[in-house]
Steps between C-alpha positions, in 0.01 A plus 500: 500500500494122475446303183222243492759221522658663806157522663439131431841413641442710811167330568658156473791598724251630757329159487834347602562320171851396402680613186449153356123507565473848354698396191254217436197728544631801309717320248872531480798360682563513872812707441300760305243526778776535760654789303159665452431459873826670594430792263145533634603495865771756429250717314261485797776537758391189692679188611309314771201273454286738708599794282410302188156420640442863597602615151255252348221625728577859401495397136157342546363827642681731259261490201216623721701798622622560147144516370417763761236302685460603860554263787325565827 
């Protein structure tokens, strides 16, 4: 399960933002964001930009599946 901060980070990574841009938006230092990014990617088991985007798309759909709503 991802924390809210990890979800925010994942969304920004999927948008193609740099660690520096994310640090400005989320607060913190670039080095902190880089470390958080590495932990997040390891946690998700992804490494490529395409995998990051797919993980973010899955995250966007997840709450609906979690709530039990049916998709047709």
